[in-house]
C-alpha positions as a Markdown table, in Angstrom:
| # | Residue | x | y | z |
|---|---|---|---|---|
| 1 | Met | 11.9 | -7.0 | -20.2 |
| 2 | Gln | 9.6 | -8.9 | -17.9 |
| 3 | Glu | 6.0 | -9.8 | -18.7 |
| 4 | Tyr | 3.3 | -11.0 | -16.3 |
| 5 | Ser | -0.1 | -12.3 | -16.9 |
| 6 | Glu | -3.0 | -10.3 | -15.5 |
| 7 | Thr | -4.6 | -11.2 | -12.1 |
| 8 | Pro | -7.9 | -13.0 | -12.6 |
| 9 | Lys | -10.8 | -10.6 | -12.1 |
| 10 | Asp | -12.1 | -12.5 | -9.1 |
| 11 | Gln | -8.8 | -11.9 | -7.3 |
| 12 | Glu | -8.5 | -8.2 | -8.0 |
| 13 | Asp | -8.3 | -6.0 | -4.8 |
| 14 | Asp | -7.3 | -2.5 | -3.8 |
| 15 | Asp | -5.4 | -3.6 | -0.7 |
| 16 | Glu | -1.7 | -4.2 | -0.7 |
| 17 | Asp | -2.0 | -7.3 | 1.4 |
| 18 | Thr | -4.3 | -9.2 | -0.9 |
| 19 | Leu | -1.9 | -9.7 | -3.8 |
| 20 | Ser | -1.9 | -13.4 | -4.6 |
| 21 | Leu | 1.2 | -15.4 | -5.3 |
| 22 | Phe | -0.8 | -18.2 | -6.8 |
| 23 | Glu | -1.1 | -17.0 | -10.4 |
| 24 | His | 0.7 | -17.5 | -13.6 |
| 25 | His | 3.8 | -15.5 | -14.4 |
| 26 | Arg | 6.0 | -15.2 | -17.5 |
| 27 | Ile | 9.3 | -13.5 | -17.1 |
| 28 | Ile | 11.7 | -12.7 | -19.9 |
| 29 | Ile | 15.2 | -12.0 | -18.5 |
| 30 | Asp | 16.9 | -8.8 | -19.4 |
| 31 | Lys | 19.9 | -8.9 | -21.8 |
| 32 | Asn | 22.1 | -7.4 | -19.1 |
| 33 | Gln | 21.0 | -9.7 | -16.3 |
| 34 | Glu | 24.0 | -11.1 | -14.3 |
| 35 | Ala | 24.1 | -14.8 | -13.4 |
| 36 | Leu | 21.9 | -15.3 | -10.3 |
| 37 | Arg | 20.3 | -18.4 | -8.7 |
| 38 | Ile | 16.8 | -18.7 | -9.9 |
| 39 | Asp | 15.3 | -19.1 | -6.4 |
| 40 | Lys | 16.9 | -15.8 | -5.3 |
| 41 | Phe | 15.8 | -14.2 | -8.5 |
| 42 | Leu | 12.2 | -15.2 | -8.1 |
| 43 | Met | 12.2 | -14.2 | -4.4 |
| 44 | Asp | 13.1 | -10.7 | -5.5 |
| 45 | Arg | 10.5 | -10.6 | -8.3 |
| 46 | Leu | 7.3 | -12.2 | -6.8 |
| 47 | Ala | 5.1 | -10.9 | -4.1 |
| 48 | Asn | 4.4 | -12.8 | -0.8 |
| 49 | Val | 6.9 | -15.6 | -1.5 |
| 50 | Thr | 9.4 | -17.5 | 0.7 |
| 51 | Arg | 12.5 | -19.4 | -0.4 |
| 52 | Asn | 10.8 | -22.6 | 0.7 |
| 53 | Lys | 7.8 | -21.9 | -1.5 |
| 54 | Val | 10.0 | -21.2 | -4.5 |
| 55 | Gln | 12.3 | -24.2 | -4.0 |
| 56 | Asn | 9.3 | -26.5 | -3.5 |
| 57 | Gly | 7.7 | -25.1 | -6.6 |
| 58 | Ile | 10.9 | -25.8 | -8.6 |
| 59 | Lys | 11.1 | -29.3 | -7.2 |
| 60 | Glu | 7.5 | -30.0 | -8.1 |
| 61 | Gly | 7.9 | -28.7 | -11.6 |
| 62 | Phe | 5.8 | -25.5 | -11.3 |
| 63 | Val | 8.8 | -23.4 | -12.4 |
| 64 | Lys | 10.4 | -23.9 | -15.9 |
| 65 | Val | 13.0 | -22.1 | -17.9 |
| 66 | Asn | 12.7 | -22.2 | -21.6 |
| 67 | Asn | 9.9 | -24.8 | -21.2 |
| 68 | Glu | 12.2 | -27.1 | -19.2 |
| 69 | Ser | 12.3 | -28.1 | -15.5 |
| 70 | Ile | 15.4 | -26.9 | -13.6 |
| 71 | Lys | 17.0 | -27.2 | -10.2 |
| 72 | Ala | 17.0 | -24.5 | -7.5 |
| 73 | Asn | 20.7 | -23.8 | -8.1 |
| 74 | Tyr | 20.1 | -23.0 | -11.8 |
| 75 | Lys | 21.5 | -19.5 | -12.6 |
| 76 | Val | 19.3 | -17.3 | -14.8 |
| 77 | Arg | 20.9 | -16.2 | -18.1 |
| 78 | Pro | 20.1 | -13.2 | -20.4 |
| 79 | Glu | 16.9 | -13.8 | -22.5 |
| 80 | Asp | 15.8 | -16.9 | -20.5 |
| 81 | Val | 12.0 | -17.3 | -20.4 |
| 82 | Ile | 10.8 | -18.3 | -17.0 |
| 83 | Thr | 7.3 | -19.5 | -16.5 |
| 84 | Val | 5.8 | -19.9 | -13.0 |
| 85 | Ser | 2.5 | -21.7 | -12.5 |
| 86 | Phe | 1.9 | -22.2 | -8.8 |
| 87 | Pro | -1.5 | -23.9 | -8.2 |
| 88 | Glu | -4.1 | -21.7 | -6.6 |
| 89 | Pro | -4.7 | -22.8 | -3.0 |
| 90 | Pro | -8.2 | -23.2 | -1.4 |
| 91 | Arg | -9.5 | -19.7 | -0.8 |
| 92 | Asn | -10.0 | -19.0 | 2.9 |
| 93 | Leu | -13.2 | -17.0 | 3.0 |
| 94 | Glu | -14.0 | -17.4 | 6.7 |
| 95 | Val | -13.2 | -14.4 | 8.9 |
| 96 | Ile | -12.3 | -15.7 | 12.3 |
| 97 | Pro | -13.5 | -13.4 | 15.1 |
| 98 | Glu | -10.6 | -12.3 | 17.3 |
| 99 | Asp | -10.6 | -10.3 | 20.5 |
| 100 | Ile | -8.3 | -7.5 | 19.3 |
| 101 | Pro | -8.7 | -4.0 | 20.8 |
| 102 | Leu | -10.2 | -1.4 | 18.4 |
| 103 | Asp | -9.6 | 2.4 | 18.7 |
| 104 | Ile | -13.2 | 3.6 | 17.9 |
| 105 | Arg | -13.5 | 7.4 | 17.5 |
| 106 | Tyr | -17.2 | 7.5 | 16.7 |
| 107 | Glu | -20.1 | 5.1 | 16.5 |
| 108 | Asp | -23.8 | 5.1 | 15.9 |
| 109 | Glu | -26.4 | 2.6 | 14.6 |
| 110 | Asp | -25.2 | 3.0 | 11.0 |
| 111 | Leu | -21.4 | 3.3 | 11.0 |
| 112 | Ile | -18.1 | 3.2 | 12.9 |
| 113 | Ile | -15.1 | 5.5 | 12.6 |
| 114 | Leu | -11.9 | 3.7 | 13.6 |
| 115 | Tyr | -8.3 | 4.7 | 14.0 |
| 116 | Lys | -5.8 | 2.2 | 12.6 |
| 117 | Glu | -2.3 | 2.0 | 14.0 |
| 118 | Pro | 0.5 | 1.4 | 11.5 |
| 119 | Gly | 1.4 | -2.3 | 11.2 |
| 120 | Met | -2.2 | -3.6 | 11.3 |
| 121 | Val | -3.5 | -5.3 | 8.2 |
| 122 | Val | -7.0 | -4.3 | 7.3 |
| 123 | His | -8.3 | -7.3 | 5.4 |
| 124 | Pro | -7.4 | -11.1 | 5.8 |
| 125 | Ala | -5.3 | -12.3 | 2.9 |
| 126 | His | -2.4 | -14.6 | 2.0 |
| 127 | Ala | 0.0 | -14.7 | 4.9 |
| 128 | Asn | -2.3 | -12.5 | 7.0 |
| 129 | Trp | -5.4 | -14.6 | 7.7 |
| 130 | Thr | -5.6 | -13.5 | 11.3 |
| 131 | Gly | -4.8 | -10.4 | 13.4 |
| 132 | Thr | -6.5 | -8.0 | 11.0 |
| 133 | Leu | -8.9 | -5.2 | 11.5 |
| 134 | Leu | -11.7 | -7.3 | 9.9 |
| 135 | Asn | -11.0 | -10.1 | 12.4 |
| 136 | Ala | -11.4 | -7.6 | 15.2 |
| 137 | Leu | -14.6 | -6.2 | 13.8 |
| 138 | Ala | -16.1 | -9.7 | 13.4 |
| 139 | Phe | -15.5 | -10.3 | 17.1 |
| 140 | Arg | -17.1 | -7.0 | 18.3 |
| 141 | Tyr | -20.0 | -6.9 | 15.9 |
| 142 | Gln | -22.5 | -9.5 | 14.6 |
| 143 | Gly | -24.5 | -9.0 | 11.5 |
| 144 | Leu | -22.2 | -6.7 | 9.6 |
| 145 | Pro | -23.1 | -6.4 | 5.9 |
| 146 | Glu | -21.3 | -9.0 | 3.8 |
| 147 | Asn | -19.9 | -9.0 | 0.3 |
| 148 | Ser | -20.6 | -11.5 | -2.5 |
| 149 | Glu | -18.2 | -14.0 | -0.8 |
| 150 | Gly | -20.0 | -13.9 | 2.5 |
| 151 | Arg | -17.3 | -12.0 | 4.3 |
| 152 | Pro | -17.9 | -8.7 | 6.2 |
| 153 | Ala | -17.6 | -5.9 | 3.6 |
| 154 | Leu | -15.4 | -2.9 | 4.2 |
| 155 | Val | -16.1 | 0.5 | 2.6 |
| 156 | His | -12.5 | 1.3 | 2.0 |
| 157 | Arg | -9.0 | 0.3 | 3.2 |
| 158 | Ile | -5.6 | 1.8 | 3.9 |
| 159 | Asp | -2.2 | 0.1 | 3.6 |
| 160 | Lys | -0.8 | -2.0 | 6.4 |
| 161 | Asp | 1.9 | 0.6 | 7.5 |
| 162 | Thr | -0.3 | 3.7 | 7.0 |
| 163 | Ser | -1.9 | 5.1 | 10.1 |
| 164 | Gly | -5.2 | 6.9 | 10.4 |
| 165 | Leu | -9.0 | 7.0 | 10.0 |
| 166 | Leu | -11.3 | 4.4 | 8.4 |
| 167 | Val | -15.1 | 4.2 | 8.2 |
| 168 | Ala | -16.9 | 0.9 | 8.4 |
| 169 | Ala | -20.6 | 0.3 | 7.8 |
| 170 | Lys | -22.9 | -1.5 | 10.2 |
| 171 | Thr | -25.8 | -2.0 | 7.9 |
| 172 | Ser | -26.3 | -2.9 | 4.2 |
| 173 | Val | -28.0 | 0.5 | 3.6 |
| 174 | Ala | -25.1 | 2.4 | 5.1 |
| 175 | Leu | -22.6 | 0.3 | 3.1 |
| 176 | Thr | -24.4 | 1.1 | -0.1 |
| 177 | His | -24.6 | 4.8 | 0.5 |
| 178 | Leu | -21.0 | 5.2 | 1.6 |
| 179 | Ala | -19.7 | 3.0 | -1.2 |
| 180 | Lys | -21.6 | 5.3 | -3.7 |
| 181 | Gln | -20.0 | 8.4 | -2.1 |
| 182 | Phe | -16.6 | 6.8 | -2.7 |
| 183 | Phe | -17.6 | 5.9 | -6.3 |
| 184 | Asp | -18.8 | 9.4 | -6.9 |
| 185 | His | -15.6 | 10.9 | -5.4 |
| 186 | Thr | -17.7 | 13.0 | -2.9 |
| 187 | Ile | -15.9 | 11.5 | 0.2 |
| 188 | Glu | -13.3 | 13.9 | 1.5 |
| 189 | Arg | -10.0 | 12.1 | 2.4 |
| 190 | Thr | -7.0 | 14.0 | 3.6 |
| 191 | Tyr | -3.6 | 12.4 | 4.2 |
| 192 | Tyr | -0.5 | 13.9 | 5.6 |
| 193 | Ala | 2.8 | 12.8 | 4.0 |
| 194 | Leu | 6.4 | 13.4 | 4.8 |
| 195 | Val | 8.4 | 13.4 | 1.5 |
| 196 | Trp | 12.0 | 13.8 | 0.4 |
| 197 | Gly | 12.8 | 17.3 | -0.9 |
| 198 | Glu | 10.3 | 20.0 | -1.8 |
| 199 | Pro | 8.0 | 20.0 | -4.8 |
| 200 | Lys | 8.7 | 22.9 | -7.2 |
| 201 | Glu | 5.1 | 24.0 | -7.0 |
| 202 | Pro | 3.7 | 24.6 | -3.4 |
| 203 | Lys | 0.3 | 23.3 | -4.6 |
| 204 | Gly | -0.6 | 21.1 | -7.5 |
| 205 | Thr | -2.5 | 18.1 | -8.9 |
| 206 | Ile | -1.0 | 14.8 | -10.0 |
| 207 | Ser | -3.2 | 13.2 | -12.7 |
| 208 | Thr | -1.9 | 9.9 | -14.2 |
| 209 | Tyr | -3.0 | 6.3 | -14.7 |
| 210 | Ile | -1.9 | 3.8 | -12.1 |
| 211 | Gly | -1.3 | 0.1 | -12.7 |
| 212 | Arg | 1.0 | -2.7 | -11.7 |
| 213 | Asn | 4.7 | -2.2 | -12.3 |
| 214 | Leu | 5.7 | -4.5 | -15.2 |
| 215 | Lys | 8.8 | -5.8 | -13.5 |
| 216 | Asp | 7.4 | -6.2 | -9.9 |
| 217 | Arg | 3.7 | -6.8 | -9.3 |
| 218 | Arg | 4.0 | -5.8 | -5.7 |
| 219 | Val | 4.6 | -2.2 | -6.8 |
| 220 | Met | 2.1 | 0.2 | -8.4 |
| 221 | Gln | 3.3 | 2.7 | -10.9 |
| 222 | Ala | 2.0 | 5.9 | -12.3 |
| 223 | Tyr | 1.8 | 6.0 | -16.1 |
| 224 | Pro | 1.3 | 9.2 | -18.2 |
| 225 | Asp | -1.2 | 7.6 | -20.7 |
| 226 | Glu | -4.2 | 5.3 | -20.5 |
| 227 | Glu | -2.6 | 2.2 | -22.1 |
| 228 | Ile | -1.8 | 0.9 | -18.6 |
| 229 | Gly | -3.7 | 1.4 | -15.4 |
| 230 | Lys | -6.7 | 3.3 | -14.2 |
| 231 | Pro | -7.2 | 7.1 | -13.9 |
| 232 | Ala | -5.8 | 8.5 | -10.6 |
| 233 | Val | -5.9 | 12.1 | -9.3 |
| 234 | Thr | -4.2 | 13.4 | -6.2 |
| 235 | His | -4.2 | 17.1 | -5.0 |
| 236 | Tyr | -1.3 | 18.2 | -2.8 |
| 237 | Glu | -0.2 | 21.2 | -0.8 |
| 238 | Val | 3.1 | 21.8 | 0.9 |
| 239 | Leu | 2.4 | 22.6 | 4.6 |
| 240 | Gln | 6.0 | 22.8 | 5.9 |
| 241 | Asn | 9.4 | 23.0 | 4.1 |
| 242 | Leu | 12.3 | 21.6 | 6.1 |
| 243 | Arg | 14.8 | 21.8 | 3.2 |
| 244 | Tyr | 15.6 | 18.1 | 3.1 |
| 245 | Ile | 12.0 | 16.9 | 3.6 |
| 246 | Ser | 8.6 | 18.4 | 3.3 |
| 247 | Leu | 5.2 | 17.9 | 5.0 |
| 248 | Leu | 2.4 | 17.6 | 2.4 |
| 249 | Lys | -1.3 | 17.5 | 2.7 |
| 250 | Cys | -2.8 | 15.2 | 0.0 |
| 251 | Asn | -6.4 | 14.9 | -1.0 |
| 252 | Leu | -7.6 | 11.9 | -2.9 |
| 253 | Glu | -10.0 | 12.4 | -5.8 |
| 254 | Thr | -9.7 | 8.7 | -6.7 |
| 255 | Gly | -8.7 | 5.7 | -4.6 |
| 256 | Arg | -6.3 | 3.4 | -6.4 |
| 257 | Thr | -4.0 | 1.0 | -4.7 |
| 258 | His | -0.9 | 2.8 | -3.3 |
| 259 | Gln | -2.1 | 6.0 | -5.1 |
| 260 | Ile | -0.3 | 8.6 | -2.9 |
| 261 | Arg | 2.8 | 6.5 | -2.7 |
| 262 | Ala | 3.0 | 5.9 | -6.4 |
| 263 | His | 2.1 | 9.5 | -7.3 |
| 264 | Leu | 4.7 | 11.1 | -5.0 |
| 265 | Gln | 7.3 | 8.8 | -6.4 |
| 266 | Tyr | 6.2 | 9.9 | -9.9 |
| 267 | Leu | 6.5 | 13.5 | -8.7 |
| 268 | Gly | 10.1 | 12.8 | -7.7 |
| 269 | His | 9.5 | 13.1 | -4.0 |
| 270 | Pro | 9.0 | 9.6 | -2.5 |
| 271 | Leu | 7.5 | 9.2 | 0.9 |
| 272 | Phe | 10.1 | 9.3 | 3.7 |
| 273 | Asn | 11.3 | 5.7 | 4.5 |
| 274 | Asp | 9.0 | 4.1 | 2.0 |
| 275 | Ala | 11.0 | 1.0 | 1.1 |
| 276 | Thr | 8.7 | -0.1 | -1.7 |
| 277 | Tyr | 8.9 | 3.2 | -3.5 |
| 278 | Gly | 12.6 | 4.2 | -2.9 |
| 279 | Gly | 12.1 | 6.5 | 0.1 |
| 280 | Asp | 14.3 | 4.4 | 2.4 |
| 281 | Lys | 17.5 | 5.9 | 1.0 |
| 282 | Ile | 19.0 | 9.4 | 1.4 |
| 283 | Leu | 17.6 | 11.3 | -1.5 |
| 284 | Lys | 18.3 | 14.9 | -0.4 |
| 285 | Gly | 21.4 | 16.4 | 1.2 |
| 286 | Thr | 25.1 | 15.7 | 1.1 |
| 287 | Val | 25.8 | 12.3 | 2.5 |
| 288 | Phe | 28.5 | 12.5 | 5.2 |
| 289 | Ser | 28.8 | 10.4 | 8.3 |
| 290 | Lys | 26.9 | 12.6 | 10.8 |
| 291 | Tyr | 24.1 | 13.3 | 8.3 |
| 292 | Arg | 23.8 | 9.6 | 7.4 |
| 293 | Ser | 23.6 | 8.8 | 11.1 |
| 294 | Phe | 20.9 | 11.5 | 11.7 |
| 295 | Val | 18.7 | 10.1 | 8.8 |
| 296 | Glu | 19.1 | 6.5 | 9.9 |
| 297 | Asn | 18.0 | 7.6 | 13.4 |
| 298 | Cys | 14.9 | 9.2 | 11.8 |
| 299 | Phe | 14.2 | 6.0 | 9.9 |
| 300 | Lys | 14.3 | 4.1 | 13.3 |
| 301 | Ile | 11.8 | 6.5 | 14.8 |
| 302 | Ile | 9.3 | 6.0 | 11.9 |
| 303 | Pro | 10.1 | 2.5 | 10.5 |
| 304 | Arg | 7.4 | 2.7 | 7.9 |
| 305 | Gln | 6.3 | 4.9 | 5.0 |
| 306 | Ala | 5.5 | 8.3 | 6.5 |
| 307 | Leu | 1.8 | 8.5 | 5.5 |
| 308 | His | -1.2 | 9.2 | 7.7 |
| 309 | Ala | -4.9 | 9.3 | 6.9 |
| 310 | Lys | -5.6 | 12.4 | 8.9 |
| 311 | Ser | -9.2 | 13.3 | 8.1 |
| 312 | Leu | -12.4 | 11.9 | 6.6 |
| 313 | Gly | -15.6 | 13.7 | 5.6 |
| 314 | Phe | -18.9 | 12.4 | 4.1 |
| 315 | Lys | -22.6 | 12.6 | 4.3 |
| 316 | His | -24.2 | 10.4 | 6.9 |
| 317 | Pro | -25.9 | 7.6 | 5.0 |
| 318 | Arg | -29.2 | 7.9 | 6.8 |
| 319 | Thr | -29.5 | 11.6 | 7.8 |
| 320 | Gly | -27.6 | 13.2 | 4.9 |
| 321 | Val | -25.8 | 15.5 | 7.4 |
| 322 | Trp | -22.2 | 16.2 | 6.6 |
| 323 | Met | -19.8 | 14.5 | 9.1 |
| 324 | Gln | -16.2 | 15.5 | 9.5 |
| 325 | Phe | -13.6 | 13.6 | 11.5 |
| 326 | Asp | -10.0 | 14.5 | 12.1 |
| 327 | Thr | -7.1 | 12.9 | 14.0 |
| 328 | Glu | -3.8 | 14.1 | 15.4 |
| 329 | Leu | -0.5 | 13.2 | 13.9 |
| 330 | Pro | 0.9 | 10.0 | 15.4 |
| 331 | Asp | 3.9 | 10.3 | 17.7 |
| 332 | Asp | 6.4 | 8.9 | 15.2 |
| 333 | Phe | 5.4 | 11.7 | 12.7 |
| 334 | Lys | 5.7 | 14.4 | 15.4 |
| 335 | Gln | 9.1 | 13.2 | 16.6 |
| 336 | Val | 10.6 | 13.0 | 13.1 |
| 337 | Ile | 9.3 | 16.5 | 12.2 |
| 338 | Glu | 10.8 | 17.9 | 15.4 |
| 339 | Lys | 14.2 | 16.3 | 14.7 |
| 340 | Trp | 14.3 | 17.8 | 11.2 |
| 341 | Glu | 13.2 | 21.2 | 12.6 |
| 342 | His | 16.1 | 21.2 | 15.0 |
| 343 | Tyr | 18.5 | 19.9 | 12.3 |
| 344 | Val | 17.6 | 22.6 | 9.9 |
| 345 | Lys | 18.2 | 25.3 | 12.6 |
| 346 | Tyr | 21.5 | 23.7 | 13.4 |
| 347 | Val | 22.9 | 23.7 | 9.9 |
| 348 | Asp | 21.6 | 27.2 | 9.0 |
């Protein structure tokens, strides 16, 4: 069993890239844990951590086993109690404007609709203070509405390796109105997802509670009861069945961190090539050399979780008119789907 303290309230965030390493952890080693160097063990368990960071933390006494300081070559043993207390670094609240191209699909005096390519971080955070979408917005626009920390505020975010549409507010009034629509679940958000296998039901709703995985805080997990996590609801529909994988349309009713990724794993159909949630392995089909090679080639074409924020609908914050935006599937999605279509025809 492994136990972690909660993230302080002022550090909570719904973006995968803002998980902070600098917090207290308490880890109880499983009874069946094999001997493993503690630096390697902690690298596998803690988010946003490097070997140097762990080794320096051990050297400086921030890592203890059974209340005693240890060396980096110490090997963890069953039922060891590890405590990690890295000091919190100064918080970098300044968003540095950077001249980064933006793919703007619509803009007026109140809001901006942007298309985010996979690989781009939305919000500056630990290990990603520059090169983000917010840095690009700060360069292009002055006077964007700010949050309580004095940083440009975003209405919502999508994961680093998810592609698709985002809305950003240009005024405080627009920010407030859009944020309330998200809060009231009246924003329409549709994602396309490639998953392993085919869900038993062609249409359905996944309703669980989502919280941090108790063994790995980098991962969110769907829980069946309310003891852990916050309510999360995702509606899905199978659009295309390719025997080994399926194309799903997912509509978010709530907006929890990694919601679709955690929900589809919970359903038993992880996103194709989602390394965090187990989709980067062959989960459907008989594994033989040619098939393995085919799947690995598909992984190379789409080297990320196969998730795309395809459409976005909401009431304009000033006029009240319903606005609907849609985007095409990215090339990596299209190429992988075409390869599976040809493969299925070939094996039939």
